C-alpha positions as MATLAB code, in Angstrom:
seq = 'MKKILLTFLTTGLLTMGLQGQSLNIVTVDMTRLYNEYYKTLEANEKIKGILEKAQVQVEEMVKEGQTLLEDYKSISEMTQNDALTEEARIKAGTDAEAMAQQLQEKQGDIQQFRQNTQRSIQQRQQSYRDLFLDEIKGVVLEVSRERNGDLILDTTGPTALGISAVIFSDPSWDITDLVLERINAEAPVEEQE';
ca = [
     138.562  -19.251   50.133;
     136.632  -19.689   53.371;
     137.741  -23.326   53.568;
     141.382  -22.260   53.166;
     140.989  -19.595   55.849;
     139.248  -22.033   58.196;
     141.948  -24.662   57.598;
     144.662  -22.087   58.251;
     142.917  -20.911   61.405;
     142.391  -24.438   62.702;
     146.010  -25.368   61.973;
     147.216  -22.244   63.732;
     145.041  -22.911   66.778;
     146.251  -26.519   67.007;
     149.863  -25.412   66.647;
     149.466  -22.847   69.427;
     147.781  -25.451   71.611;
     150.581  -27.921   71.001;
     153.174  -25.308   71.880;
     151.463  -24.671   75.200;
     150.422  -21.134   74.373;
     146.980  -19.997   75.347;
     144.758  -18.266   72.867;
     142.603  -15.427   74.117;
     139.497  -15.121   71.943;
     137.067  -12.216   71.968;
     133.791  -12.029   70.069;
     131.802   -9.102   68.837;
     128.473   -8.538   67.096;
     129.447   -6.112   64.325;
     125.909   -5.856   62.973;
     124.598   -4.713   66.328;
     127.467   -2.263   66.740;
     126.846   -0.751   63.312;
     123.079   -0.573   63.747;
     123.269    0.951   67.229;
     126.137    3.383   66.546;
     124.813    6.902   67.036;
     126.463    8.089   63.830;
     124.653    5.367   61.862;
     121.351    6.465   63.379;
     122.095   10.116   62.515;
     123.098    9.192   58.961;
     119.919    7.164   58.536;
     117.888   10.213   59.583;
     119.750   12.393   57.056;
     119.095    9.875   54.306;
     115.451    9.668   55.325;
     115.241   13.465   54.974;
     116.852   13.327   51.531;
     114.376   10.647   50.450;
     111.441   12.715   51.701;
     112.662   15.802   49.789;
     113.199   13.713   46.665;
     109.689   12.289   46.978;
     108.264   15.810   47.155;
     110.208   16.723   44.008;
     108.949   13.613   42.202;
     105.374   14.451   43.197;
     105.837   17.983   41.797;
     107.183   16.563   38.538;
     104.279   14.101   38.333;
     101.788   16.953   38.881;
     103.426   18.883   36.055;
     103.154   15.771   33.911;
      99.459   15.392   34.780;
      98.838   19.000   33.761;
     100.612   18.381   30.460;
      98.567   15.219   29.931;
      95.295   17.068   30.538;
      96.353   19.816   28.135;
      97.340   17.191   25.575;
      93.945   15.482   25.837;
      92.132   18.808   25.376;
      94.155   19.718   22.304;
      93.812   16.187   20.878;
      90.043   16.478   21.185;
      90.215   19.731   19.208;
      91.685   17.835   16.235;
      88.419   15.870   16.028;
      86.094   18.864   16.541;
      84.119   19.470   13.329;
      83.067   22.920   14.563;
      86.645   24.169   14.072;
      88.105   25.163   10.771;
      90.501   22.803    9.023;
      93.326   25.237    9.761;
      92.489   25.251   13.506;
      92.381   21.437   13.595;
      95.770   21.209   11.871;
      97.239   23.693   14.360;
      95.730   21.657   17.233;
      97.335   18.515   15.773;
     100.730   20.225   15.617;
     100.307   21.474   19.187;
      99.278   17.973   20.318;
     102.416   16.458   18.775;
     104.566   19.037   20.573;
     102.804   18.269   23.861;
     103.261   14.525   23.336;
     106.999   15.186   23.003;
     106.946   17.268   26.206;
     105.139   14.420   27.996;
     107.811   11.938   26.932;
     110.544   14.311   28.079;
     108.796   14.789   31.420;
     108.563   11.012   31.910;
     112.265   10.712   31.060;
     113.114   13.519   33.494;
     111.200   11.793   36.291;
     112.872    8.460   35.612;
     116.329   10.079   35.400;
     115.735   12.002   38.628;
     114.708    8.814   40.446;
     117.757    6.920   39.168;
     120.163    9.742   40.048;
     118.648   10.094   43.514;
     118.827    6.353   44.152;
     122.441    6.180   42.944;
     123.420    9.188   45.052;
     121.800    7.724   48.167;
     123.455    4.338   47.614;
     126.853    6.013   47.273;
     126.262    8.064   50.389;
     125.148    4.995   52.352;
     128.239    3.079   51.214;
     130.511    5.965   52.223;
     128.859    6.202   55.640;
     129.020    2.429   56.064;
     132.717    2.234   55.202;
     133.614    5.173   57.447;
     131.571    3.984   60.421;
     132.783    0.387   60.170;
     136.383    1.620   60.171;
     135.668    3.676   63.298;
     133.949    0.732   64.978;
     136.757   -1.683   64.035;
     139.267    0.701   65.613;
     137.407    0.611   68.911;
     136.958   -3.178   68.658;
     140.738   -3.534   68.300;
     141.322   -1.160   71.212;
     139.003   -3.085   73.550;
     140.405   -6.408   72.339;
     143.964   -5.302   73.125;
     142.870   -4.219   76.606;
     141.538   -7.753   77.128;
     144.726   -9.255   75.644;
     142.754  -10.647   72.728;
     144.624  -12.775   70.196;
     141.656  -13.460   67.924;
     138.482  -11.469   67.278;
     135.461  -13.264   65.835;
     132.350  -11.573   64.493;
     129.422  -13.633   65.736;
     127.049  -12.280   63.082;
     128.926  -13.156   59.912;
     127.019  -15.769   57.893;
     128.779  -18.605   56.114;
     127.982  -19.899   52.648;
     125.262  -21.979   54.314;
     123.677  -18.864   55.758;
     124.478  -19.648   59.390;
     126.726  -17.780   61.765;
     130.430  -18.537   61.370;
     130.595  -18.865   65.158;
     128.294  -21.644   66.320;
     129.039  -21.143   70.000;
     131.155  -18.793   72.050;
     131.482  -18.241   75.750;
     129.464  -15.102   76.634;
     132.432  -13.836   78.665;
     134.361  -13.450   75.409;
     131.839  -10.968   74.010;
     132.992   -7.341   74.006;
     130.040   -5.905   72.085;
     128.571   -3.985   75.027;
     131.952   -2.461   75.932;
     132.547   -1.344   72.358;
     128.995   -0.027   72.028;
     129.434    2.024   75.180;
     132.662    3.565   73.832;
     131.492    4.301   70.308;
     128.400    6.029   71.651;
     130.236    7.920   74.406;
     130.295   11.088   72.303;
     126.700   10.833   71.133;
     124.803   14.094   71.472;
     122.469   14.118   74.427;
     118.824   14.347   73.432;
     116.954   17.147   75.120;
     114.047   16.081   77.293;
     110.817   18.007   76.784;
];
């Protein structure tokens, strides 16, 4: 697919060159724009807060599990205590089985909570990513049009070989700083202490 696209692009560029038309190329670093967009930074902080709250909840669940485990060990020891009546040992065994079931349920709850939290965070990150990239692309197009751009290349996109798709570009083609300035124009001003 990339070879077909590259062939098409090369053919188009040669055709334009042969027809005497000039091609105005602009480049942009989409990774930098996404990473430095104030909304991305805010979203990352929100996600960090969610992770911290989830970690506190997991720690609470683990503590509850530890308490159950300690209770289970105590009751299990009672089943071996010769000082107790046979009836008391049987009751302790029944109680120990019930606690073992509770321990398994607690472990399942913890695992399920972790999976649900991870899935929820991944979905939220994907939603943020899609939304923010659309916003950034809109501004990239706007700035490109102002510079009469015919072709926009992302200088950070790796090829199948793991190298940038753009090996070299004239620095004057790069509009990253202009776009970054615009997308962060509405960023809330941090209060100085």
